[in-house]
C-alpha positions as CSV (number, residue, x, y, z in Angstrom):
1,M,198.5,142.0,164.2
2,V,199.0,141.0,160.7
3,E,195.9,140.9,158.5
4,R,195.4,137.7,156.4
5,S,194.0,137.8,153.0
6,D,192.3,135.0,151.1
7,P,194.6,133.3,148.6
8,P,194.2,134.3,145.0
9,R,191.5,132.3,143.1
10,Y,193.9,131.3,140.5
11,V,197.7,131.0,140.5
12,S,200.2,131.2,137.7
13,D,200.3,127.4,137.3
14,S,197.5,125.0,136.8
15,A,196.7,124.4,140.4
16,G,193.0,125.0,141.2
17,A,192.0,125.6,137.6
18,P,189.1,123.6,136.0
19,P,190.4,120.7,133.8
20,V,190.9,121.4,130.1
21,P,189.1,119.4,127.4
22,P,191.0,116.5,126.0
23,P,192.7,116.8,122.5
24,G,190.0,117.0,119.8
25,G,187.3,118.1,122.3
26,Y,184.8,116.1,124.3
27,R,183.3,113.0,122.6
28,G,180.0,113.8,120.9
29,A,180.4,117.6,121.0
30,R,181.1,117.8,117.2
31,R,178.1,115.6,116.4
32,A,175.8,117.8,118.4
33,L,176.9,120.9,116.6
34,L,177.1,119.4,113.1
35,G,173.7,120.7,112.0
36,T,174.5,124.3,113.1
37,A,176.3,127.0,111.2
38,V,178.7,127.7,114.1
39,P,182.1,126.0,113.6
40,L,183.2,123.8,116.4
41,M,186.2,125.3,118.3
42,T,188.1,123.0,120.5
43,P,190.3,124.7,123.1
44,P,194.0,123.8,122.6
45,A,195.6,121.4,124.8
46,S,197.5,123.1,127.7
47,F,199.5,120.5,129.5
48,P,202.6,121.2,131.4
49,G,205.5,121.3,129.1
50,S,203.5,122.1,126.0
51,S,204.5,125.0,123.9
52,S,202.5,127.9,122.7
53,E,203.2,126.9,119.1
54,D,201.5,123.5,119.7
55,A,198.5,125.2,121.1
56,A,198.2,127.6,118.2
57,R,198.6,124.7,115.7
58,S,195.8,122.8,117.4
59,L,193.6,125.8,117.3
60,R,194.1,126.3,113.6
61,E,193.3,122.6,112.9
62,D,190.1,122.7,114.9
63,A,189.0,125.9,113.1
64,A,189.6,124.4,109.7
65,R,187.8,121.2,110.6
66,G,184.8,123.2,111.8
67,R,184.7,125.2,108.6
68,E,184.6,121.9,106.5
69,E,181.8,120.5,108.7
70,T,179.8,123.8,108.4
71,R,180.2,123.9,104.7
72,Y,179.0,120.2,104.4
73,T,175.9,121.0,106.5
74,A,175.0,124.2,104.6
75,D,175.7,123.0,101.0
76,Q,174.4,119.4,101.1
77,G,172.0,119.3,104.0
78,A,170.9,116.1,105.8
79,P,171.2,112.8,103.9
80,P,167.9,112.1,102.1
81,K,165.6,109.4,103.5
82,K,165.1,106.3,101.5
83,R,161.7,104.9,100.7
84,S,161.2,101.1,101.0
85,P,160.7,99.2,97.7
86,L,158.0,97.2,99.5
87,G,156.1,100.4,100.1
88,W,156.2,101.3,96.4
89,I,155.2,97.8,95.4
90,A,152.2,97.8,97.8
91,L,151.0,101.3,96.5
92,C,151.3,100.3,92.9
93,A,149.5,97.0,93.5
94,A,146.6,98.8,95.3
95,I,146.3,101.4,92.5
96,A,146.4,98.7,89.8
97,F,143.7,96.6,91.5
98,A,141.5,99.7,91.9
99,V,141.8,100.5,88.2
100,L,141.0,96.8,87.3
101,M,137.8,97.0,89.4
102,L,136.8,100.3,87.7
103,I,137.2,98.7,84.3
104,L,135.1,95.7,85.3
105,I,132.3,98.1,86.4
106,A,132.6,100.0,83.1
107,I,132.1,96.9,81.0
108,G,129.3,95.5,83.3
109,A,131.2,92.4,84.4
110,A,129.4,92.2,87.8
111,D,129.9,88.5,88.2
112,A,133.8,88.9,88.1
113,F,133.7,90.5,91.6
114,F,132.3,87.4,93.2
115,G,134.8,84.9,91.9
116,A,137.8,83.4,93.8
117,T,140.3,85.2,91.6
118,M,139.2,88.7,92.8
119,L,139.2,87.6,96.4
120,V,142.7,86.2,96.2
121,L,143.9,89.5,94.5
122,Q,142.3,91.5,97.2
123,L,144.0,89.5,99.9
124,V,147.4,89.9,98.2
125,V,147.0,93.6,98.0
126,L,146.0,93.8,101.7
127,G,149.0,91.6,102.6
128,L,151.5,93.9,100.7
129,A,150.0,97.0,102.3
130,I,150.2,95.6,105.8
131,A,153.8,94.3,105.2
132,A,154.8,97.8,104.0
133,L,153.1,99.4,106.9
134,A,155.2,97.3,109.3
135,T,158.5,98.7,108.0
136,K,159.7,102.1,109.0
137,A,160.9,103.2,105.6
138,G,157.7,102.0,103.9
139,R,155.1,103.2,106.5
140,V,153.8,106.2,104.6
141,L,153.4,104.4,101.3
142,G,151.9,101.3,103.1
143,A,149.3,103.5,104.8
144,A,148.3,105.0,101.4
145,A,148.1,101.5,99.9
146,L,146.0,100.2,102.8
147,T,143.6,103.2,102.5
148,I,143.0,102.5,98.8
149,A,142.5,98.8,99.5
150,L,140.0,99.4,102.3
151,V,138.0,102.0,100.4
152,L,138.0,100.4,96.9
153,N,137.5,96.8,98.0
154,V,135.8,93.9,96.3
155,G,132.7,94.1,98.4
156,T,132.1,97.8,97.9
157,M,132.9,97.8,94.2
158,G,131.0,94.6,93.6
159,A,127.8,96.1,95.2
160,L,128.3,99.3,93.1
161,S,128.6,97.1,89.9
162,V,125.4,95.2,90.7
163,V,123.5,98.4,91.4
164,R,124.7,99.9,88.1
165,V,123.8,96.8,86.1
166,A,120.4,96.7,87.6
167,A,119.8,100.3,86.8
168,T,121.0,100.2,83.2
169,G,120.3,96.6,82.3
170,S,123.8,96.4,80.7
171,Y,124.8,93.0,82.2
172,D,126.5,90.7,79.8
173,G,128.8,88.8,82.1
174,H,130.1,85.6,80.7
175,K,127.0,84.5,78.9
176,T,127.4,82.0,76.0
177,A,126.1,82.8,72.5
178,K,123.2,80.4,73.2
179,Q,122.2,82.3,76.4
180,K,122.3,85.6,74.6
181,L,120.1,84.2,71.8
182,W,117.4,83.1,74.2
183,E,117.7,86.3,76.2
184,A,116.2,88.0,73.1
185,Y,113.3,85.4,72.7
186,P,110.2,87.3,71.6
187,G,107.7,85.1,73.4
188,I,107.3,83.7,76.9
189,K,109.2,80.6,78.2
190,D,107.0,77.5,78.3
191,K,104.1,79.2,76.5
192,D,103.0,78.4,73.0
193,S,103.9,81.4,70.9
194,S,101.0,80.7,68.5
195,T,98.6,81.5,71.3
196,F,99.7,85.1,71.2
197,L,99.0,85.3,67.5
198,R,95.5,83.8,67.8
199,Q,94.3,85.8,70.8
200,Q,92.9,89.3,71.1
201,S,95.5,92.0,70.0
202,L,96.6,94.8,72.2
203,E,94.6,97.3,70.1
204,E,91.4,95.2,70.4
205,L,91.6,94.9,74.1
206,H,92.3,98.6,74.4
207,A,89.1,99.4,72.4
208,L,87.1,96.8,74.4
209,A,88.2,98.3,77.7
210,D,87.3,101.9,76.7
211,E,83.9,100.7,75.4
212,T,83.1,98.6,78.5
213,M,84.1,101.1,81.0
214,A,82.2,103.9,79.3
215,D,79.0,101.9,79.3
216,V,79.4,100.8,83.0
217,R,79.9,104.4,84.1
218,T,76.9,105.6,82.1
219,Q,74.6,103.0,83.6
220,L,75.7,103.5,87.2
221,T,75.3,107.3,86.9
222,A,71.8,106.8,85.4
223,D,70.7,104.3,88.1
224,Y,72.5,105.6,91.2
225,G,73.7,109.1,90.4
226,L,77.4,108.1,90.8
227,Q,80.0,110.6,89.4
228,W,83.4,109.6,88.1
229,V,87.0,110.7,88.0
230,K,89.9,109.1,86.1
231,S,92.5,108.2,88.8
232,A,95.2,106.7,86.5
233,D,96.0,106.7,82.8
234,A,96.4,103.6,80.7
235,Q,99.9,102.0,80.8
236,E,101.9,99.4,78.8
237,R,105.1,97.8,80.0
238,P,107.1,94.9,78.5
239,E,106.7,91.4,79.8
240,R,109.8,89.4,80.8
241,N,110.4,86.4,78.5
242,G,111.6,84.0,81.2
243,Y,115.2,83.9,79.8
244,G,116.5,87.0,81.4
245,G,115.3,89.5,78.8
246,E,112.1,91.2,77.5
247,S,109.7,89.8,75.1
248,M,107.7,91.6,72.4
249,L,104.6,91.2,74.5
250,V,103.3,93.8,76.9
251,R,101.2,94.0,80.0
252,F,98.3,96.4,79.5
253,T,96.4,98.3,82.2
254,S,93.5,100.5,81.1
255,D,92.5,103.9,82.4
256,V,91.3,103.5,86.0
257,W,88.0,105.1,86.9
258,A,86.7,105.8,90.4
259,T,83.5,107.3,91.9
260,T,83.8,110.6,93.6
261,T,81.2,109.6,96.3
262,P,81.2,106.6,98.7
263,V,79.1,103.5,98.0
264,T,78.0,102.2,101.4
265,G,75.4,99.8,102.9
266,Y,75.4,96.1,102.1
267,A,72.3,96.1,100.0
268,H,73.3,99.2,98.0
269,K,76.8,97.8,97.3
270,L,75.3,94.5,96.1
271,E,73.0,96.3,93.7
272,V,75.8,98.3,92.2
273,M,78.0,95.3,91.7
274,Q,75.2,93.3,90.0
275,T,74.6,96.3,87.7
276,V,78.3,96.2,86.7
277,E,78.0,92.5,86.0
278,T,75.0,93.0,83.8
279,V,76.7,95.6,81.7
280,I,80.0,93.8,81.1
281,E,78.2,90.6,80.1
282,Q,76.8,92.5,77.2
283,H,80.4,93.0,76.0
284,G,81.5,89.4,76.2
285,W,82.8,89.3,79.7
286,R,81.9,86.3,81.9
287,S,79.9,86.5,85.2
288,M,81.8,88.1,88.0
289,V,83.4,86.3,91.0
290,A,83.5,87.9,94.4
291,F,86.9,87.2,95.9
292,N,85.8,88.7,99.2
293,D,82.9,86.2,99.5
294,P,83.6,83.4,102.1
295,G,82.1,80.9,99.6
296,S,84.8,81.7,97.0
297,G,87.1,78.9,98.5
298,V,89.6,81.3,100.0
299,D,90.7,80.7,103.6
300,P,88.3,82.6,105.9
301,A,91.2,83.9,108.0
302,M,92.9,85.3,104.8
303,I,89.6,86.9,103.7
304,S,89.2,88.6,107.0
305,K,92.8,89.9,106.9
306,M,92.6,91.1,103.3
307,Y,89.2,92.6,103.2
308,G,88.7,93.8,106.8
309,G,86.0,91.4,107.9
310,A,84.8,87.8,107.7
311,T,81.6,88.6,105.9
312,P,80.6,91.1,103.1
313,E,78.3,92.9,105.5
314,T,81.3,93.9,107.8
315,Q,84.1,94.2,105.2
316,V,85.8,97.4,104.3
317,D,86.9,96.2,100.8
318,W,85.1,94.2,98.2
319,E,86.9,92.8,95.1
320,W,85.0,91.4,92.2
321,F,86.6,89.9,89.1
322,S,85.7,88.8,85.5
323,D,87.6,87.8,82.4
324,D,86.9,87.2,78.7
325,E,88.4,83.7,78.2
326,P,90.0,82.5,75.9
327,D,91.2,86.1,75.5
328,P,93.6,87.6,78.1
329,G,91.5,90.4,79.5
330,W,90.8,90.7,83.2
331,F,88.1,93.0,84.6
332,Y,88.3,94.3,88.2
333,A,85.7,96.1,90.2
334,D,86.9,97.1,93.7
335,M,84.9,98.9,96.4
336,T,86.0,100.5,99.6
337,D,83.5,101.4,102.4
338,L,85.3,103.2,105.3
339,A,82.0,103.1,107.3
340,N,83.0,99.6,108.2
341,D,86.5,100.6,109.3
342,T,86.3,100.2,113.1
343,T,90.0,100.5,113.8
344,G,90.9,103.4,111.6
345,E,93.8,101.5,109.9
346,Y,92.1,101.3,106.5
347,R,91.3,105.0,106.5
348,K,94.9,105.9,107.4
349,S,96.1,103.6,104.5
350,R,93.7,105.1,102.1
351,E,94.7,108.6,103.0
352,Q,98.3,107.8,102.2
353,T,97.3,106.2,98.9
354,A,95.1,109.1,98.0
355,Q,97.8,111.6,98.8
356,R,100.2,109.7,96.5
357,T,97.9,109.0,93.5
358,G,95.1,111.6,93.9
359,E,92.3,108.9,93.8
360,P,89.2,109.2,96.1
361,L,89.4,107.8,99.6
362,E,86.5,105.4,99.1
363,G,83.9,104.3,96.5
364,L,83.9,102.0,93.5
365,Q,87.0,101.7,91.2
366,L,87.1,100.0,87.8
367,A,90.1,98.7,85.8
368,I,91.0,96.2,83.0
369,V,94.3,94.4,82.7
370,G,95.7,92.3,79.9
371,R,98.7,90.0,80.1
372,Y,101.0,88.9,77.2
373,M,99.5,91.3,74.7
374,L,100.9,91.5,71.2
375,S,100.5,94.7,69.2
376,E,99.2,94.4,65.6
377,S,102.2,96.5,64.5
378,K,104.6,93.9,65.8
379,V,103.0,90.7,64.4
380,D,105.4,90.4,61.5
381,D,108.5,91.1,63.6
382,F,107.3,88.6,66.1
383,Q,106.9,85.8,63.6
384,K,110.3,86.7,62.0
385,A,112.1,86.6,65.3
386,L,110.6,83.2,66.2
387,T,112.3,81.6,63.2
388,K,115.6,81.9,65.0
389,Y,114.4,79.4,67.6
390,P,113.6,75.7,67.4
C-alpha cells in the first residue's frame, strides 16, 4: 500500500495563491494612511511573464511616493478650516449693537431703546446670527453672536436704562430747550407763585409747630398724666414742580410725638381730643374735624374700612384734623385704641409698624405738615428764577 500525502499548500506557480493587489494598490488605501507616519508600501505586481526588475522598480516608486506623502502630512498638517464671512459679520454686528446700547445707557438716553430704529437693528442682528448659525463654517461664530444678541437685547438693556435713570435722575432724552427750561421752574404748575411769597415761611411754620406741640403735650400731661416719646424727627423734602423737575419749595413734616400709654374708652378719648383742640386754637389753628365721624360726609362703608368700625365708640383708629388757613399748615391728631380690635388685624399691623419705626403700639400721636413751603433763605433766588418765565 502506498501512503498518500496531502498536496503542498502552495506550488511553484501562482496556482492556489491569494490574488495580488492591482498596480498602485487597492483604491482608497493610500487615503486611509495619509494621516499616519507610516509610508504606504504597495506590493509589486507579479503577473506571469513579468520580470524581477519590473517588480523592484514598482517597489521603489511606491516607497518614494509614500515618503512624499508622509513628509506632507508631518510638515504641513491637515488643511486649515475656513471660517464663514457671514459668521464674522454676525459676530461684529452683535458686538457693535451691544456697545451702542451701553453708550445709550451711559448718556441716559432711555427713550432711544423704545423706538422703531432700535427694534429694527435688533431684528437685523438676530437675523444675521441665525443665518450664520445655519451654515457649517459659520456655526461657532453664529452661536457666539446669537448669545450676545439674546443676553444684551433691547428689552433687557432698556429696562436697565430706565432703572438707572430713575435712581440717578439723569434723564435728558430728547427734550427741547423749552422743556428743559420749564423742568427747572422754581414754583408749582398752575399755582400762583406770589402765593408762596405771601404765605407763612418754612421757618415760621417750623417754629409754630414746635410751640404748638410743646403746649399740647404739657397740657395733656397735666390733665391726664400722659407721657410722651418722639417717634420721628422733622423732615423736609423737595416738592415736584409739575414739569418733571423739583421746585424750590419743600414739604415739611414736624417732629412726631406719641404717648407711651394707651388712651382708651370713648368718653376719655373724646375729652383728650377736645383738650387738644382747645390748646391749638390758642395758637391760631382752626377747630378740628373728625374724619372718623360718620357725620363728616365720608361714605360710612369707607369709614368702617379705614377706622375699624362704623361709629367712634367701636373704632380702633380716630383721626382729627385742623389747619391754619390761609397758611399751609396741617395739624393731625391720630389715636389708636387696640381694645376695640376684635379681629387682631390692627394689632398685627401696629406691631409691624412699631418694629419698623420704634413708635408705641397704641395711644395718641401728634404731627404737623406743611405743603409748598419756601425758606426765607431762598426768597431772593426764587424771585430771580421766576424772571426767566412768562
